[in-house]
C-alpha positions in Angstrom: 111.5 113.1 114.5 109.4 115.9 113.0 106.6 114.8 110.6 108.2 117.1 107.7 111.2 114.6 107.9 109.3 111.7 107.9 107.9 112.8 104.8 111.0 113.4 102.9 112.4 110.2 104.0 109.3 108.5 103.0 109.2 109.9 99.6 113.0 109.4 99.0 112.3 105.9 99.8 109.5 105.8 97.4 111.5 107.3 94.7 114.3 104.9 95.2 111.8 101.9 95.2 110.4 103.1 91.8 113.8 103.0 90.1 114.2 99.3 89.1 118.1 98.4 88.5 117.7 94.6 88.4 118.3 93.0 85.2 115.4 92.8 83.2 114.8 90.6 80.6 112.7 93.0 78.1 113.0 96.5 76.9 110.2 99.0 78.8 107.2 101.0 76.7 107.8 104.5 77.5 105.0 106.6 79.3 105.5 109.3 76.8 108.1 111.4 74.4 109.7 114.4 74.5 112.0 116.0 71.9 114.4 118.3 72.6 115.6 121.0 70.5 119.0 121.3 72.4 121.1 119.2 74.9 119.6 119.0 78.3 122.2 119.5 81.2 122.0 118.0 84.4 124.2 120.1 87.2 126.9 118.7 88.9 125.6 116.6 92.0 122.1 116.8 90.9 119.6 113.8 89.8 117.3 113.6 87.4 114.1 111.1 87.3 112.9 111.0 83.5 109.9 108.7 85.1 110.2 106.5 82.0 109.6 109.0 79.3 111.9 108.7 76.0 114.0 111.4 75.6 115.1 112.3 72.0 116.3 115.4 69.5 114.3 117.0 67.1 115.6 117.7 64.4 117.8 114.7 64.7 121.4 114.9 65.4 122.5 111.4 64.1 124.6 111.1 61.7 125.4 107.3 61.2 128.8 106.8 62.7 130.3 110.3 62.6 132.0 111.3 65.5 129.8 113.9 66.9 130.0 116.5 69.9 128.4 117.2 73.1 125.7 119.3 71.0 124.5 116.1 69.6 123.7 114.5 72.9 120.3 114.3 74.5 121.9 114.4 77.9 124.7 116.2 79.6 126.1 115.0 83.0 128.1 117.3 84.9 130.4 115.5 87.6 128.7 113.5 90.1 125.0 113.9 88.5 122.8 111.0 88.1 120.2 110.2 85.6 117.4 107.5 86.3 114.4 106.0 84.8 115.1 107.3 81.1 114.6 106.0 77.4 116.7 107.7 74.9 115.3 107.6 71.5 117.0 106.9 68.1 117.1 110.4 66.3 120.4 111.8 68.5 124.3 111.1 67.8 125.6 110.9 71.4 123.1 109.8 73.8 124.4 110.6 76.9 128.0 112.6 77.7 129.4 112.2 81.6 131.6 115.2 81.7 133.0 113.6 85.2 131.7 110.7 87.0 128.1 109.9 86.7 125.7 107.5 87.5 123.1 106.2 85.1 120.0 104.2 86.5 117.6 102.4 84.5 118.7 104.1 81.5 117.5 102.5 78.2 118.8 103.2 74.7 116.8 101.9 71.6 118.4 102.0 67.9 121.6 103.4 69.4 123.3 105.8 66.6 127.1 106.5 67.0 127.1 106.0 70.8 124.8 105.5 73.7 127.1 106.8 76.2 130.4 108.3 76.5 132.4 108.8 79.8 134.7 111.6 80.1 135.9 111.4 83.7 139.5 112.2 84.8 139.2 109.9 87.7 136.8 108.0 89.6 134.1 105.5 88.8 130.7 106.3 86.8 128.2 103.6 87.2 125.6 101.9 85.0 123.1 100.3 87.3 120.3 98.3 85.2 118.8 99.6 81.9 120.1 97.9 78.4 120.5 99.3 74.9 119.6 97.7 71.5 120.4 98.2 67.6 123.7 99.7 68.1 125.9 98.7 65.0 129.0 99.7 66.6 129.3 100.8 70.2 127.1 101.2 73.3 129.5 102.5 75.8 132.5 105.0 75.0 135.4 105.6 77.4 137.3 108.6 76.3 138.3 109.6 79.9 140.3 107.8 82.8 139.4 106.1 86.0 136.5 103.3 85.7 133.0 102.5 84.4 131.3 99.8 86.2 128.1 98.5 84.4 125.7 95.7 86.4 122.4 94.4 85.5 122.6 95.3 82.3 120.7 94.0 78.8 122.4 94.4 75.4 120.6 93.3 72.1 121.6 93.5 68.6 124.7 95.6 69.1 128.5 95.5 68.2 130.9 96.6 70.9 129.2 96.8 74.6 132.3 98.6 75.5 135.3 100.4 74.1 138.3 102.0 75.9 139.2 104.7 73.3 141.8 103.3 71.0 143.2 106.3 69.3 142.4 109.3 71.6 144.8 112.5 72.0 145.1 111.6 75.6 145.5 107.8 76.7 145.3 106.4 80.0 145.0 103.5 81.8 141.4 102.5 81.8 139.0 100.1 83.8 135.6 98.6 83.6 134.1 95.8 85.2 130.6 93.9 84.3 128.3 92.1 86.5 125.4 90.2 86.0 124.9 91.4 82.2 123.0 89.6 79.5 124.1 89.8 76.0 121.3 88.4 73.4 120.1 88.2 69.6 123.4 89.6 68.2 126.8 91.2 69.6 130.6 91.3 68.6 131.9 91.8 71.9 131.3 92.9 75.4 134.6 94.9 75.9 137.2 96.2 73.7 140.3 97.3 75.9 143.9 98.6 75.2 146.5 96.2 76.6 149.5 98.2 75.8 147.7 101.0 78.0 147.2 99.2 81.0 143.6 98.7 80.4 141.6 95.9 82.5 138.2 94.6 82.3 136.4 92.5 84.4 133.3 90.2 83.4 131.6 87.9 85.9 128.3 86.6 86.7 127.0 87.2 83.1 125.4 85.4 80.7 126.7 86.0 77.1 124.6 84.3 74.4 126.4 86.1 71.4 129.5 87.7 71.1 133.1 87.4 72.7 134.0 88.7 76.1 136.8 90.7 75.2 138.9 92.2 72.0 142.7 93.5 73.0 143.9 96.4 71.3 147.4 98.2 70.6 145.6 101.6 71.1 147.7 105.0 70.0 147.3 108.8 70.7 147.9 110.1 66.9 144.3 109.2 65.6 145.2 106.0 63.8 142.8 102.9 63.7 143.7 100.8 66.5 145.2 97.4 65.9 143.6 94.6 67.1 146.2 92.1 68.9 144.1 89.3 70.7 140.7 88.4 71.7 139.3 86.2 74.9 140.6 86.5 78.3 144.5 87.2 78.7 144.7 87.2 82.5 145.9 90.9 82.8 143.6 93.3 80.5 140.8 91.0 80.3 139.6 88.3 83.2 136.3 86.4 83.1 134.7 84.7 86.2 131.2 82.7 86.0 130.3 83.8 82.4 127.7 81.2 80.5 127.4 81.4 77.1 124.4 78.8 77.0 121.4 77.6 79.2 121.0 81.1 80.8 
């Protein structure tokens, strides 16, 4: 095998080794900070390694719980893009917007404003591998598109909802989510809020929920009204759990 190819393979292997997507028990310290005047876009199919720099916006785009748009995010990921080894700071409204399917590897959020990440794909699966979020008064992951959001090895601390399937979007779908080996600590309301009337499903497994409920069930709508909460806990259809501990973990 040519030496140039070996060098490329070795570099790729090193990059993979440096992306720690295992479940962590504490939040990392940033290697540096970068304050962006405008949102940064990662093109379709491309990857960006932030090398554990904390990225944020200056001036701040955070308007508490007021809904924002793409311009209020830190990163926009086009279809098939991957973002790795990044800390998202507190001075932004929307964190990350995935316009299609995306992969988030070892991405961390501190003091979440409106949302940490919003998933807008029309089909397929987006992945959140490792990382964590803290200080989210409302939602961490907002699923406005279709398809599946798959979260594993994720640490959540002092949050409202870890995930919410959009309760009142103009276009509604049967959305799906999975949570594997997540750890929820300190304070939380619920892991997943899903719309039972649209055929949503969520599976929470092999996880430690020291705080908060596993799931809340809603009757969603497409007219912008506040959705109605109709239940909580595993339902066997919209919400399923397996090997979930609430203490001793």
